[in-house]
C-alpha positions in Angstrom: 0.0 0.0 0.0 2.8 2.4 1.0 4.7 1.4 -2.2 1.6 2.3 -4.3 1.3 5.7 -2.6 5.0 6.3 -3.1 4.7 5.5 -6.8 1.8 7.9 -7.1 3.7 10.7 -5.3 6.8 10.1 -7.6 4.5 10.2 -10.6 2.9 13.4 -9.6 6.2 15.0 -8.9 7.4 13.9 -12.3 4.4 15.4 -14.0 4.9 18.7 -12.1 8.6 18.8 -13.0 7.9 18.0 -16.7 5.2 20.7 -16.8 7.5 23.3 -15.2 10.3 22.4 -17.6 7.9 22.7 -20.6 6.6 26.0 -19.2 10.0 27.4 -18.8 10.9 26.3 -22.3 7.8 28.0 -23.7 8.4 31.2 -21.8 12.0 31.2 -23.0 10.8 30.8 -26.6 8.2 33.5 -26.0 10.9 35.9 -24.7 13.1 35.1 -27.7 10.4 35.9 -30.2 8.9 38.9 -28.5 12.2 40.9 -28.3 12.5 41.6 -32.1 8.7 42.0 -32.3 8.8 44.6 -29.6 11.8 46.3 -31.3 9.9 46.3 -34.6 6.8 47.8 -32.9 9.0 50.4 -31.3 10.6 51.3 -34.6 7.2 51.6 -36.4 5.8 53.8 -33.6 8.7 56.2 -34.2 8.4 56.3 -38.0 5.9 58.5 -39.8 5.1 57.9 -43.5 2.5 59.8 -45.3 1.8 62.3 -48.1 -0.8 63.9 -50.3 -1.6 64.0 -54.0 -4.0 65.7 -56.5 -5.3 64.7 -59.9 -7.2 67.4 -61.8 -8.9 68.0 -65.1 -9.9 71.5 -66.3 -11.7 72.9 -69.3 -10.9 76.6 -69.8 -13.4 78.5 -71.9 -11.0 81.2 -73.0 -7.8 81.4 -75.1 -4.4 80.3 -73.8 -2.6 82.4 -76.3 0.2 84.5 -74.8 -1.2 87.6 -76.6 -4.7 87.3 -75.0 -4.1 90.4 -72.9 -2.1 92.6 -75.2 -4.6 91.9 -78.1 -7.7 90.9 -76.2 -10.2 91.7 -79.0 -8.5 89.1 -81.3 -9.3 86.3 -78.8 -12.8 87.2 -77.7 -14.3 84.1 -79.4 -11.4 81.8 -79.1 -12.1 78.1 -78.6 -11.8 76.4 -75.2 -9.0 74.1 -74.2 -8.6 71.3 -71.7 -5.9 70.1 -69.4 -5.1 67.1 -67.3 -2.7 67.7 -64.4 -1.0 66.3 -61.3 -0.6 69.6 -59.5 1.2 68.1 -56.4 2.2 64.6 -55.3 4.2 64.6 -52.1 5.8 61.8 -50.0 6.3 62.6 -46.3 8.8 60.8 -44.1 9.7 61.5 -40.5 11.3 59.7 -37.6 11.5 60.3 -33.8 15.0 59.4 -32.6 14.1 59.9 -28.9 15.3 62.3 -26.3 13.5 65.1 -28.1 15.3 64.6 -31.4 13.3 64.1 -34.7 13.5 64.8 -38.3 10.9 65.5 -41.1 11.1 65.5 -44.9 8.9 66.0 -47.9 9.7 65.2 -51.5 7.3 66.9 -54.0 6.5 66.0 -57.6 4.8 68.9 -59.3 2.8 68.4 -62.5 4.0 64.8 -62.9 7.7 65.4 -62.3 10.3 65.5 -64.9 11.1 62.7 -67.4 14.2 62.8 -69.6 16.1 60.2 -71.5 18.9 59.8 -74.0 17.6 58.2 -77.2 19.1 57.1 -80.5 17.2 58.8 -83.3 16.7 56.3 -86.2 15.6 59.1 -88.5 18.8 61.1 -87.9 21.5 58.6 -88.8 21.5 57.1 -85.3 22.5 60.3 -83.5 22.1 60.4 -79.7 19.6 63.0 -78.5 18.4 64.1 -75.1 14.6 64.0 -74.9 12.4 65.8 -72.4 9.3 63.5 -72.2 7.4 65.2 -69.5 7.5 68.6 -67.9 7.2 69.4 -64.2 9.4 69.8 -61.2 10.8 67.6 -58.4 11.7 69.4 -55.2 12.9 68.6 -51.7 10.2 70.7 -50.0 11.2 70.0 -46.5 14.2 68.4 -44.7 14.8 69.4 -41.1 16.2 68.2 -37.8 14.3 69.2 -34.6 15.1 69.3 -30.9 12.0 69.5 -28.7 12.7 70.8 -25.2 9.0 71.2 -24.2 5.7 71.9 -26.0 6.4 75.6 -25.7 9.9 75.4 -27.2 11.1 73.5 -30.2 14.1 74.3 -32.5 14.4 73.3 -36.1 17.2 73.7 -38.6 17.0 72.7 -42.3 14.7 73.2 -45.2 11.2 74.2 -44.1 7.9 75.8 -45.1 8.0 79.6 -44.5 5.0 80.3 -42.3 3.6 83.3 -44.2 0.0 83.3 -45.4 -2.8 80.8 -45.1 -2.0 78.7 -48.2 1.6 78.1 -47.2 0.6 76.8 -43.8 -2.5 74.9 -44.9 -1.8 73.7 -48.4 -3.0 70.1 -48.2 -5.8 69.5 -50.7 -8.2 68.6 -47.9 -7.6 72.1 -46.4 -9.2 74.2 -49.1 -12.4 73.7 -51.2 -11.2 74.7 -54.7 -9.6 72.1 -57.1 -6.4 74.1 -57.2 -4.9 76.1 -54.4 -6.5 79.5 -53.8 -5.2 81.8 -56.5 -4.6 85.0 -54.6 -1.8 84.0 -52.4 -0.5 81.4 -54.9 -0.1 84.0 -57.6 2.3 86.5 -55.9 3.8 84.7 -52.9 6.0 81.6 -53.3 3.7 78.6 -52.9 4.5 76.3 -51.2 7.2 78.7 -49.9 10.1 76.6 -48.6 13.6 77.7 -47.8 16.6 76.7 -45.6 16.9 78.4 -42.2 16.5 78.1 -38.5 13.2 78.1 -36.7 11.9 78.3 -33.1 8.3 77.3 -32.5 5.9 76.2 -29.8 2.5 76.2 -28.3 1.3 77.4 -24.9 -2.4 77.1 -24.1 -4.4 78.7 -26.9 -1.4 80.3 -28.6 1.0 78.9 -31.1 4.0 80.8 -32.6 6.8 80.4 -35.2 9.9 82.5 -35.8 12.2 81.8 -38.6 15.6 83.2 -39.8 16.4 82.5 -43.5 18.1 83.7 -46.6 16.6 86.7 -48.3 14.8 86.5 -51.7 16.4 87.2 -55.0 14.9 90.3 -56.7 16.2 89.1 -60.1 13.4 86.5 -60.0 10.6 89.0 -59.4 8.1 89.8 -62.2 5.2 92.0 -63.1 2.5 89.3 -63.1 3.6 87.2 -60.1 5.5 89.8 -58.0 7.9 87.8 -55.6 6.5 84.4 -56.4 9.8 83.0 -57.9 12.0 84.9 -55.5 12.9 81.9 -53.3 14.1 79.9 -56.4 17.7 79.5 -57.3 19.1 78.4 -60.7 22.3 77.3 -59.0 23.2 74.2 -57.0 23.0 76.4 -53.9 20.9 79.4 -52.7 22.9 82.6 -52.5 22.6 84.1 -49.0 24.2 87.6 -49.1 21.0 89.0 -47.6 18.8 87.7 -44.8 15.2 87.7 -43.7 12.9 86.9 -40.8 9.4 85.4 -40.8 7.0 85.2 -37.9 3.5 83.7 -37.3 1.1 83.6 -34.4 -2.1 81.5 -34.2 -4.8 81.8 -31.5 -7.4 79.0 -30.7 -9.1 80.7 -27.7 -12.6 80.4 -29.2 -13.8 76.8 -29.9 -13.7 76.0 -33.6 -11.9 79.2 -34.5 -8.3 79.8 -35.5 -7.1 83.4 -35.9 -3.7 83.9 -37.5 -1.2 86.7 -38.1 2.0 86.3 -40.1 4.7 88.6 -41.4 8.0 88.7 -43.3 10.8 91.2 -43.8 14.1 90.9 -45.7 16.3 92.5 -48.3 16.3 91.0 -51.8 18.5 93.2 -54.1 22.0 91.8 -54.9 21.2 88.5 -53.3 22.9 86.5 -56.0 26.3 85.5 -57.2 28.7 88.2 -58.4 26.7 90.9 -56.6 27.0 94.5 -57.9 28.1 96.6 -54.9 29.1 99.6 -56.9 26.5 102.3 -57.6 23.8 100.0 -56.3 25.4 99.5 -52.8 22.5 101.5 -51.1 19.7 99.7 -52.9 18.0 97.3 -50.5 14.9 95.9 -52.2 13.2 95.4 -48.9 10.3 93.0 -49.0 7.7 93.5 -46.2 4.6 91.3 -46.0 1.8 91.1 -43.5 -1.1 88.6 -43.5 -4.3 87.9 -41.5 -6.2 84.6 -41.7 -9.0 82.7 -40.0 -10.6 79.3 -40.1 -14.0 78.7 -38.4 -15.8 75.3 -38.1 -19.1 74.7 -36.4 -22.3 72.7 -37.0 -21.3 71.5 -40.4 -20.0 74.9 -41.6 -16.5 75.7 -42.6 -15.6 79.4 -43.2 -12.1 80.5 -44.1 -10.5 83.8 -45.2 -7.3 85.8 -45.6 -6.0 89.3 -46.3 -2.4 89.7 -47.5 -0.4 92.9 -48.3 3.2 93.2 -49.5 5.5 96.1 -50.3 8.8 96.2 -52.2 11.2 99.2 -51.8 13.3 100.4 -54.7 10.9 98.7 -57.2 11.8 101.2 -59.9 15.5 100.6 -59.6 14.9 96.8 -59.5 12.8 97.0 -62.6 15.4 98.8 -64.6 18.2 96.5 -63.3 16.3 93.3 -64.1 15.3 94.5 -67.6 19.0 95.2 -68.3 20.0 91.6 -67.7 21.4 89.7 -70.7 19.1 87.4 -72.7 21.2 84.4 -71.6 20.5 85.0 -67.9 18.0 82.7 -66.1 16.1 85.7 -64.8 12.7 87.3 -65.6 13.8 90.7 -67.1 10.4 92.4 -66.5 9.0 95.3 -64.6 8.3 94.7 -60.9 5.5 96.2 -58.9 6.0 98.2 -55.7 3.4 96.0 -54.0 0.8 93.3 -54.2 -2.3 92.3 -52.2 -5.2 89.9 -52.0 -8.3 89.2 -50.1 -10.2 86.0 -50.2 -12.9 84.0 -48.4 -14.7 80.7 -48.9 -17.5 79.0 -47.0 -19.0 75.5 -47.3 -21.8 73.5 -45.6 -22.0 69.8 -45.1 -25.4 69.0 -46.6 -25.2 65.4 -45.2 -26.0 67.0 -41.8 -29.6 67.4 -43.1 -29.9 63.6 -42.9 -29.9 62.2 -39.3 -28.2 58.9 -40.3 -25.3 60.9 -41.8 -24.5 63.3 -39.0 -21.9 61.0 -37.3 -20.6 59.5 -40.5 -17.1 59.9 -41.8 -18.4 61.0 -45.2 -19.1 64.6 -45.9 -20.6 66.6 -48.8 -19.8 70.3 -48.8 -21.5 72.8 -51.0 -19.2 75.7 -51.2 -18.5 79.1 -52.7 -15.4 81.2 -52.9 -14.5 84.8 -53.7 -11.1 86.4 -54.0 -9.6 89.6 -55.3 -5.9 89.9 -56.1 -3.5 92.2 -57.8 0.1 91.1 -58.2 1.4 94.3 -59.7 1.1 97.8 -58.2 3.2 99.9 -60.7 5.7 102.5 -59.7 5.1 106.1 -60.9 6.7 105.8 -64.3 6.0 102.1 -65.1 3.4 100.7 -67.4 0.0 99.8 -65.8 -0.6 96.2 -66.9 -4.2 96.3 -65.5 -4.8 92.7 -66.5 -3.0 91.7 -63.3 -6.0 92.9 -61.2 -8.6 90.2 -61.0 -11.7 89.1 -59.2 -12.5 85.4 -59.1 -15.7 83.6 -58.1 -15.9 79.8 -57.7 -18.7 77.4 -56.6 -18.9 73.7 -56.4 -18.9 70.6 -54.1 -16.4 68.6 -52.1 -17.3 65.0 -51.4 -15.3 63.2 -48.6 -16.1 59.5 -48.6 -13.4 59.3 -45.9 -11.6 62.0 -44.0 -8.4 61.5 -46.1 -10.0 61.4 -49.5 -11.9 64.2 -51.4 -13.5 64.5 -54.8 -13.9 68.1 -55.9 -15.9 69.8 -58.7 -16.2 73.5 -59.4 -17.2 76.1 -61.9 -15.2 79.4 -61.7 -14.7 82.6 -63.5 -12.1 85.3 -63.4 -13.3 88.9 -63.9 -10.8 91.3 -65.5 -11.0 94.9 -66.5 -13.6 95.5 -69.2 -11.0 95.8 -72.0 -10.1 92.1 -71.4 -12.0 88.9 -71.7 -13.3 87.1 -68.6 -11.9 83.6 -68.0 -14.5 81.0 -67.0 -13.5 77.3 -66.4 -14.8 74.0 -65.1 -12.6 71.8 -63.0 -12.8 68.3 -61.3 -10.3 66.7 -59.1 -9.5 63.8 -56.8 -7.1 64.1 -53.9 -5.9 62.5 -50.7 -3.9 63.6 -47.7 -2.9 61.5 -44.7 -0.3 59.3 -42.9 0.0 55.6 -43.5 2.2 55.0 -40.4 
């Protein structure tokens, strides 16, 4: 009897020992597998991958001839023309290194990018020729390293968006109703305006601020129809920085659903190029001063946005004469430049799905919107030509359908209204766009 009990005790102990050994083995295997899994999850949690893109089609019911303003009467009954376009396709990549260090980047393909190739021309005795197969631009729109000390204090260095104006700060296609970016700011400010510099930013309560130190613009790239729009560009492998500038922005969120914004820019632009002329022009500054106000209000299915921008350029008469005197082989505009430019614009839209109770909490939205804007990219100096065709009113109306928060289908009819000696410019546009992060 005792032997039987002893055998049972030994058997139970053996089972317990085997179970504990197996358990330890399983736990060891579990630990071995979970370590790389945890590391992978940690890596993915630090990585940000996203972007945005737009596809658009437009039918313009006016002439696209370059003389349509200088000889407007000859193009009053011109046939319409259509265009397909990829205005912007952007890939965003960022990473959090830890201890407050992170980086962000954006690569932008405008209008489909650039395609070029070397080909053998069979029709020209087998000669090699370089072919440009597709127009467009590829640009590194952002690349910065950031150190975050606290929510109220972050420091960035690198290539960043200059925080001036509503469109530059809110240029994703889900952040405006029109198929293309709002025309006013896009016509005479760089858009998206990105330059290399150093920035301090932060948020405290209902206030957010940005202050940026950067290279000045290049007045040789200024023009009569787009003012300083191309001023941040450089035809060289580097950006000349003989002159400097500052940009600041303040946003307030004190009222629920409302953002109020002020931004400004000041910098010298003349002689900010290679082989600068410091002789008789040494006292010419070409000071660019810009001030903007913007707002964004959202409540009960309504979205209402607006902006007012004004810019002034000193020494515009000297800059115009200097630019027009450049050689024909130079990469610059060689046109008159206005002493100032300004725009005012507003748009409002209502989500008509809110009229249906089963759609109120849905991710899908259907906005019926309207937009008005006025802009003039050329305020002439005293003795310069007028070019009144640069002064325009634009009205647009249409719909934005969001099947999901990150995807929008847009349709609009718009018309530009010019001075009576010119022809108005109506058009119809439709587009599809997305904006969001995948990781």
